[in-house]
N, C-alpha and C positions, 0 to 999 in steps of 0.2 A: 645868190650864191650859197651862202648857210643853209637856207631853207631848204634846199635840193640835197645838200651834205647829211642832213638828220634825218630827210624823207629815206634817202638810202640805206642807213644805219638801220631806221628801223625795217627795212622790206627784207636785210640779210637777216635781222635776228626773227624777223616770221616766219623767216623759210626755213631756218633750223629748227626752229621748233616743230613747225608740220614734219620736217622729213624726220624726228626724232617718235614725231607721234604714231607715223606709219611704219616702222621697224617693230617687226612681229617678237613676240617677248617668247623666249626659248623654255618649251613646257621641262619642269621635274619629272627625270624618265623615272618611272614606277616598275617594280616587278609583279611579274604576273602573278593572277592572284591563285591560281593554280600548281605553281612551286612549293611545296612545304618543306620546314624548314626542321635539322633536325642539328645536335649537339657532336659536331666527329672531334677526333683526334688525329692529325698524320703518324702513318704508320712510320717505325723506325726499327726495322728487324736489326738483331745484334746478335753479339756472342750471351747465351744465358750460361749462369752455372749450374747442375743437374744438384741441386741437393735435395738428398734423402731425408726425410721424417720420419721418426720414427717415437711412441709416444706407450707407456706403460705400465705395468705395476710389478712388484715384488708377488708372487705368489710361493707355499711350500712345494719342490718338487718330490718329496710323500709327506701325505697328512695319512693319520690312519687314526678311527673311532675306537676308542677302549669299551670292549663292550664284556661284559659277567659271564663265561660260560656254566655255571658253575652256582650254587647257594651259598651265603656265607656271610659272617659278617667279618665287616673290615679291619685289621690291624693297625695299631700304631707299629710306624717304618720310623730307621736311621734319619730318610728321606721324607716329608712329608710333599703327598701329592695334592700337589695346588699349581695353578698356572704359573708359569715364570720358572718352576723347578727345572732344575737340568739334568739329564740321563744320561750314560755311557750305554752305547750299547749293550748288553748282556745285562744292563743292572736291572734290579727289582725295581719295578713299577711300583705294583701292591701285591701285599697278602691279604688273601682269605682266612677265618678259618677254619680249617681242616679236619679236626682233631676227630669227631664222630663221624667223617666219610673216612677216614685212615683208620680208626679201631675195627670199624663195617668188615675193611679190607682186611685186614691183619690176619681179622676171623674167617675170611674167607684164603685164606693164606694156609692156616693149620687147618682146614678143612680138605683141601688136595694134598697137604704134606700125607695125613689122615688114609685117606684114600688110596694116597701111591705105595706108602708100608704097606697095607693092606695087598696089593696087588705084585709085589715085589718077590714073595713067597711064590707066587704063582710061575711069574718071571724067573727065578732062579731055578726054577724044575724043567718050566716046560721048555723056556729059550735062555738054557746056559751062555752062546757068543755074547746075548741082546745084553745079560745082565749087568757087566760092568760099569757097561756109560749109562746107563738107567740110575744103576746107585750111586755114582758118581754126582749125577742130578741133583739125586733126591739129598745129597750129603751137601752139595754146595749152598740148597735151598736155606733164607732166611725171614721169617715173616717179616721184617724192619726194612729188606731191600725187597728192589724190581726181582722178579723173578727168570733165574738162567734162562738160557734157550732151551730151550724143549729137544731132546736127539730126536734124532731119526733116527724109525723103526722102519728096517728094507723088509721084516717079514710079514705081511699081509695078514698071515694068522697072528700075529702079535698086535696086526693094528686094531684087528677088530676084537680081541680081550681090550683092549686099554679103552677102547671105544665103549665096551660092557660094561667097565668099570669106571664110565663118566669123567675118564681123565682128562681128556681132550676138551672136555666141553670147560671143566672147571677152570682150565689151564686158560684158555682163551679170555673166558669169562674174567678173571683174573686180569688179565695185561691189558684189557677194556680199563678196568675200571682203574688200574696202574695210571693210563693214557688221562682219566678224569681228573683224579688226584695233582697233574700236574698243571690243570686249569686254577687251582687256586692259588696257585702263582702267575703273575704275570709280567715278561719281563720286557725291555725294552730293547726294541726289532730292528732302531739303529740309533747314535747318537740325534737327541734332540732336545726338545722342551717340552712343557706340558702348556697347551694353549687354552684349555679349559680343563676344569676340575667340577664334577657334580657329584663327588664324596667324600664322607669328613670318617675319620676311624671311631667305631664302633657301630654305623651303618649296618643295617641288614640287606644284601645285594643281592637280588632274586634274578636266575637265570637269565640271560634277553638283554639288562639293563645298561644302558650306555654311562659309563663311568666316566668320561672327560674326551678329549681329543690331545693328539701325538703328533708333532712335526719335526722333521728332519730341518738341521737350522745350521750343518755345515758349508751347506751349498741354497742355493736358492734357484727357483726358474721365472725369468720374465715371460709376462705374455703381451706382447705388442703388437699392436696393427700396424699394419699399414697400406697404402692406397694399392689397391688392383694394378695401376699401371704402374708401381713402382716393384713390385714381389719378384720379377726378373731379377732385381738389382742384390737380391739377395740368395745366398746359396748355404747349406749345411759347413759349419764348421769354418767360418768364416767369424772374423772377432770382432766387435763391434764395440765404441766406448761408449758406455752413458752417464749421463749424469741423472744423479740420485736429489730429487728438490730439496726433502725434506732434512738433510743432513749435511748439504752444500757438497755434494763430493760427488767425484768421477772416479766410475767402477771398470774394469774389462769383462767384457760379456763372451760368450760364445753360441752362433746359432747351432742348435741343437734340434730344429723340424721347423715344416715351412708347414702349415696350412694347405688345404686342396679347395678349401670353399671361399666365395665372395658372401660377407654379412650384406643382406640382401637391404637392411636399411644404412648402410656406412658405407659402404661399397668397399668394403675395409680386407683384407685377408691377415690373420693371426700369423706373427714367427713366434716361434719357442726360444730363448735362451736360455742358457745355464751360467751362471754368477757365483762368486763365491759368497759365502755367509755371511763373513767377518763384519760386525757393524751395522747388518742391516736386517730389517723387520718383514713382515710379511705386512701387506696393504701400502708397501712405500711406491709412490708416480716415479717414474724416471723417461727419459728424455735423451734422444739422440738426433744429430743434426750435420749430416757430413756429407762432402760435396764428394761427387763420383763422375767425374767431365764436366762434359756443355754441351748445350744445343747451340749448333749453328741457323743464323740465319731466322732465329725465334721472337718472338713477343710476347710477353705475359697481359693478358687480359681477364678481364670479368668473366666467370666463368658463364652467368645469366646470356652476354652477349652470342654465345654459340646457338644456335639450332641443333635441330637433334637430329639432320643431317649432316654435323659439323661444317654448317657454313657463320658467316659473318659477313652483315651487311656493308658496305663500299658508295661511297656516290661516287660516277664515274660518268660524265661527259653532261652534269646534271638529272641523271640518271640513278635510280638507286640501283645495286647490283648486287644478288648472294655471289658472293667469293666463297670455293671450297679453302675448306682450311686443312690439317694436319693436326691433331691435339698432340702433344709430345709427353704432358704432366698434367694433372691437377691433384690442386693441393686448398681444401678448404672452401674458400669462394674465388679462387684465382685459377688460371690455367697457363699452360705456355701451350702455343703453338708455331705452328708454319704454312706458310702460302701465300703470306702478303709479303707486296712489294715495297718498296721505300717510297713515301709519298702517299700510296693512299689515303683517303679521307675512310678513316673508320666511323662507322657510326655505331658512338657509346652509347644512347641510352636505350632500355627497353621496350619493344615494339610486342603486341599482345598478335596483330596482325600480322602474312606475309605482306613486305610492302615492296617487293623487289616488281621494278618495272615503272613505279611513281616519279613522276618530275619531283626532284627536290634539291637542295639549296647549301652549306652549312650553316650555320647561324651566325652573323656575325658577332 
């Protein structure tokens, strides 16, 4: 009886082993080899602030080269013509020795007076009505001063007579020389400061020589660059707060002009702002970041993910799809776009070739 029981137990044990060996092992599911994997991120459209960025540097609103018109030696001045020296509008910047030229000019005036005196006897005799004003003119002449205004000869015969006596030629030659004499004094065209000086007292100056540079300092201009997309957000007369990096200070500026062309290299447009000059210097850098509205249902992406046709690749139903988007704003390496739906699997890898239509799955 015991032997039969043992036999039955062994029979059950062997049957169980055979049954377990007969079951098929489940095969591990493998991914299809023709599915390409891409790094992706799920799109989450939201409201993004429209932050405008403006950068540039301070430049003079007025800048002139000081050029010599005549020849002479530079003279000592109460204020030295040196870099950093400030002058008010109309104040004397430079003076050249004009003694020789002035003496020659006075000699010409004396010759003119002699010629006019010799002609006055005939004028008094032949043109008695014209004589008083010409005589008054003669009495007003001072060789140390500019010639007074020449009287008008209403009689044609008198004009011919004065021309014959060389009166008009002498007069206008002297007036031309008087204008040249003024070139020996150079005055500040506006209130400002010397930024470059290339002359010292006693130096011989020749006509056409550059003596220095002079800029206006009570007000400056900022030449700033903004993206071509952002230029529509600016208008003439608009006030903009600028941050001056060099002095850690904020100043208010007003837009005076807007550029009309786009820089081919930077795709930026110039904006010109006027800013008070107190405490500022030429060459200082400024920047401004301010919010102007917001973009709805927008996403910020790397600029290189957008194709030339304004499309972005997404994975939909295990297939790569080129989805049309709209670029709202571009700054440096980022762009703000719209056109993607929440949950879209946006491919974030840079691709060199078109991949639309291929089978793909997101990387795990």
